[in-house]
C-alpha positions in Angstrom: -44.3 -18.4 -16.4 -42.1 -20.0 -13.7 -38.5 -19.0 -13.6 -37.3 -22.4 -12.5 -35.0 -24.5 -14.6 -35.8 -27.2 -17.2 -33.7 -30.3 -17.6 -33.5 -31.8 -21.2 -32.0 -35.3 -21.4 -30.5 -36.4 -24.7 -30.0 -32.8 -25.9 -27.6 -33.7 -28.7 -30.1 -35.9 -30.5 -32.3 -34.7 -33.4 -35.3 -33.8 -31.3 -33.3 -32.8 -28.2 -31.4 -30.1 -30.2 -34.6 -28.6 -31.5 -36.0 -28.5 -27.9 -32.9 -26.8 -26.6 -33.0 -24.2 -29.4 -36.7 -23.3 -28.7 -36.6 -23.5 -24.9 -33.6 -21.3 -24.5 -35.6 -18.3 -25.6 -38.1 -19.0 -22.9 -36.6 -20.9 -19.9 -33.3 -21.6 -18.2 -32.2 -24.9 -19.5 -29.8 -27.6 -18.3 -28.8 -30.2 -20.9 -27.9 -33.8 -20.0 -25.9 -35.9 -22.5 -24.5 -39.4 -22.4 -21.2 -39.7 -20.5 -18.2 -39.2 -22.7 -20.0 -37.1 -25.3 -18.7 -33.6 -26.0 -19.6 -30.9 -23.4 -20.8 -27.8 -25.1 -20.0 -24.3 -23.9 -22.9 -22.2 -25.2 -25.4 -23.4 -22.5 -25.4 -25.2 -19.1 -25.0 -28.9 -19.7 -23.5 -32.1 -18.0 -22.5 -35.6 -19.1 -24.2 -38.5 -17.2 -24.6 -42.1 -18.1 -28.3 -42.2 -17.2 -28.5 -46.0 -17.5 -26.3 -46.3 -14.4 -26.5 -43.0 -12.6 -29.1 -40.5 -11.4 -29.5 -36.9 -12.5 -29.3 -35.8 -8.8 -25.6 -36.7 -8.8 -24.8 -33.6 -10.9 -28.0 -31.4 -10.8 -29.7 -29.7 -7.8 -33.4 -30.6 -8.6 -34.8 -28.1 -6.0 -34.5 -25.5 -8.8 -35.9 -27.7 -11.5 -39.7 -27.8 -12.2 -39.6 -29.9 -15.5 -37.6 -32.8 -16.9 -37.9 -33.3 -20.7 -36.8 -36.8 -21.3 -35.5 -37.4 -24.8 -32.6 -39.7 -24.1 -32.9 -43.1 -25.8 -30.7 -45.6 -27.6 -32.2 -46.0 -31.1 -32.1 -49.4 -32.9 -29.7 -49.6 -35.9 -27.2 -52.0 -37.4 -25.1 -51.7 -34.3 -27.7 -51.5 -31.5 -30.2 -54.4 -31.5 -33.8 -54.1 -30.3 -33.0 -56.2 -27.3 -29.9 -54.0 -26.4 -31.9 -50.8 -26.8 -34.7 -52.0 -24.5 -32.2 -53.0 -21.9 -30.4 -49.7 -21.9 -33.5 -47.6 -22.2 -35.3 -49.4 -19.5 -32.5 -48.8 -17.1 -32.4 -45.1 -18.1 -36.1 -44.7 -17.8 -36.2 -46.4 -14.4 -33.6 -44.0 -13.1 -35.6 -41.0 -14.3 -38.7 -42.6 -12.7 -37.0 -43.0 -9.4 -35.8 -39.4 -9.5 -39.4 -38.2 -10.1 -40.7 -40.4 -7.3 -38.5 -38.5 -4.9 -39.3 -35.1 -6.4 -43.0 -34.8 -6.9 -42.8 -31.1 -7.7 -41.2 -31.9 -11.1 -43.3 -32.3 -14.2 -42.2 -34.9 -16.8 -42.4 -34.5 -20.6 -41.5 -37.9 -22.1 -40.7 -38.2 -25.8 -42.1 -41.4 -27.1 -43.0 -42.6 -30.6 -46.0 -42.9 -32.9 -44.5 -46.1 -34.3 -46.2 -47.8 -31.4 -49.5 -47.8 -33.3 -50.8 -50.6 -35.5 -50.4 -49.7 -39.1 -53.6 -49.3 -41.0 -55.8 -47.0 -43.1 -58.0 -45.4 -40.4 -57.3 -42.3 -38.4 -55.1 -43.0 -35.3 -56.1 -41.5 -32.0 -54.3 -41.8 -28.6 -56.7 -44.7 -27.9 -55.9 -46.7 -31.1 -54.5 -50.2 -30.9 -50.8 -50.7 -30.5 -48.5 -53.1 -32.3 -45.5 -54.0 -30.3 -43.5 -55.7 -33.0 -40.1 -55.7 -31.3 -38.4 -55.2 -27.9 -37.8 -51.5 -28.5 -41.5 -50.8 -28.9 -42.4 -53.0 -26.0 -39.9 -51.1 -23.8 -41.4 -47.7 -24.8 -44.9 -48.8 -23.8 -43.5 -50.2 -20.5 -41.9 -46.8 -19.8 -45.1 -44.9 -20.8 -47.1 -47.0 -18.3 -44.5 -46.5 -15.6 -44.4 -42.8 -16.0 -48.2 -42.6 -16.2 -48.4 -44.1 -12.6 -46.5 -41.1 -11.1 -48.2 -38.5 -9.0 -46.2 -36.0 -11.0 -47.9 -34.3 -14.0 -46.8 -36.4 -16.9 -47.0 -35.5 -20.6 -46.2 -38.2 -23.1 -45.6 -37.1 -26.7 -45.9 -39.8 -29.3 -44.0 -38.1 -32.1 -44.2 -39.2 -35.7 -41.4 -39.2 -38.3 -39.4 -36.2 -37.0 -37.1 -34.5 -39.5 -34.7 -31.6 -39.9 -32.0 -30.8 -42.4 -29.3 -31.7 -39.9 -30.5 -35.4 -39.6 -28.0 -38.1 -40.4 -30.3 -41.1 -40.5 -31.0 -42.4 -44.0 -34.8 -41.8 -44.0 -36.7 -41.8 -47.3 -36.9 -38.0 -47.1 -33.1 -37.6 -46.8 -32.5 -40.1 -49.6 -34.9 -38.3 -52.0 -33.3 -34.9 -51.3 -29.8 -36.1 -51.7 -30.7 -37.8 -55.0 -32.4 -34.6 -56.3 -29.5 -32.4 -55.3 -27.2 -34.6 -57.4 -29.6 -35.0 -60.3 -30.1 -38.7 -59.8 -33.4 -40.3 -60.6 -35.7 -41.1 -57.7 -37.5 -44.4 -57.4 -40.6 -45.2 -55.3 -41.7 -48.8 -54.5 -45.1 -50.2 -55.3 -47.7 -47.7 -56.5 -46.1 -44.9 -54.5 -49.3 -44.5 -52.6 -47.9 -45.3 -49.1 -48.4 -42.2 -47.0 -46.1 -40.8 -44.3 -46.7 -37.8 -42.1 -43.3 -35.9 -41.5 -43.1 -33.7 -38.5 -40.5 -30.9 -38.3 -38.5 -30.9 -35.1 -39.3 -27.3 -34.5 -42.9 -28.1 -34.3 -42.1 -30.9 -31.9 -40.1 -28.4 -29.8 -43.1 -26.1 -29.6 -45.3 -29.0 -28.5 -42.9 -29.5 -25.6 -42.9 -25.7 -24.8 -46.7 -25.8 -24.7 -46.6 -28.8 -22.5 -44.5 -26.9 -20.0 -46.5 -23.7 -20.2 -49.7 -25.6 -19.6 -49.1 -27.0 -16.1 -52.4 -28.8 -16.1 -51.6 -31.0 -19.1 -51.4 -34.7 -18.3 -51.6 -37.8 -20.5 -50.6 -39.0 -24.0 -50.7 -36.8 -27.1 -50.1 -37.5 -30.8 -47.6 -35.0 -32.3 -47.6 -35.0 -36.1 -48.0 -32.5 -39.0 -51.6 -33.7 -39.7 -50.8 -33.5 -43.5 -49.6 -36.9 -44.8 -48.0 -37.2 -48.2 -47.6 -40.2 -50.5 -44.1 -41.4 -51.5 -44.8 -40.6 -55.2 -46.0 -37.1 -54.2 -43.0 -36.6 -51.9 -40.5 -37.5 -54.7 -42.2 -35.0 -57.1 -42.3 -32.3 -54.4 -38.5 -32.7 -53.8 -37.7 -32.6 -57.5 -39.8 -29.6 -58.1 -38.2 -27.8 -55.1 -34.6 -28.3 -56.2 -33.7 -25.4 -58.6 -32.9 -26.7 -62.2 -33.2 -30.3 -61.0 -32.7 -32.9 -63.8 -34.0 -35.9 -61.7 -37.0 -38.0 -62.9 -39.4 -39.9 -60.7 -40.1 -43.5 -61.5 -41.7 -46.6 -60.0 -38.9 -49.1 -59.0 -40.9 -52.1 -60.0 -40.4 -53.5 -56.5 -43.3 -54.1 -54.1 -43.8 -51.8 -51.2 -44.4 -54.0 -48.1 -46.3 -51.1 -46.5 -48.2 -50.3 -49.6 -51.5 -49.6 -47.8 -50.1 -47.7 -44.9 -51.7 -44.3 -44.3 -50.2 -42.1 -41.6 -53.4 -40.5 -40.5 -52.8 -39.2 -37.0 -55.5 -37.4 -35.1 -53.8 -34.4 -33.3 -57.0 -32.9 -32.0 -56.2 -33.7 -28.4 -52.8 -31.8 -28.6 -54.5 -28.9 -30.3 -57.2 -28.7 -27.6 -55.3 -29.4 -24.4 -51.8 -28.2 -25.2 -53.0 -25.4 -27.5 -50.5 -26.5 -30.0 -50.7 -26.9 -33.8 -47.9 -27.6 -36.4 -46.8 -24.6 -38.4 -44.2 -26.0 -40.8 -45.5 -27.9 -43.8 -43.5 -30.6 -45.5 -43.2 -28.2 -48.5 -41.7 -25.6 -46.3 -39.4 -28.1 -44.5 -38.1 -29.5 -47.8 -37.4 -26.0 -49.1 -35.5 -25.1 -45.9 -33.5 -28.4 -46.2 -32.6 -27.7 -49.8 -31.6 -24.1 -49.2 -29.3 -25.2 -46.3 -27.7 -27.8 -48.6 -27.1 -25.2 -51.3 -25.2 -22.8 -49.0 
């Protein structure tokens, strides 16, 4: 394995942290965080506003063979879809221009499986996309831009990443918090909507395999491959919390995504990246609950 350095942008994010933790055992890593965020002392890292400046202003890229690009502004109640697309497009273009000038550098771009059209059939990398907002449209624009590079480019479309450290109020986090406080858990509709949660450590190992396999190039679905219904998830959480007094009920409200089945085909990643997920949702929930109990 090459001894050259790896740059990870957005290292303080949910996925970025997991990538740093895994890669540090295998490679020399330089983290890049947004300007103004705290600089950490336990590994080499710098602060750069990537939407306005280039990595080359603070990092000597002659010793870098891979950029893992996780940095992105995520839509929320503060950041609109339009704002996220504008900021992310500027950031992605700066990374693109850096790679144009440094063709020896491989790119691993963290994208999202939310680009796909929701349905009930298995989703491959060639499945139809549904660009429902500016954020999604921007992601596809960046994927296309990076795919045009002469550099080797691996695009990982990750699905529903989770870890016990996450702060976003996802359904998984809500269910676990309710079970830990013995509150009843409610699912909408019939509870048959299925999601496929992917542990961030598995995502990090997909990144590691992308780096190790220098011939990898293209788009890859990254998911656990083992979807679970909302009703089953609620029951799993309750059964995992020791002495939990919570009950699971239908809320009586419709689920607008009632028929959604997160059926992602990860065969391409298994064959070409020699990767497979190792942490089941049952194991991930157990880990989360054990961390909360400490």
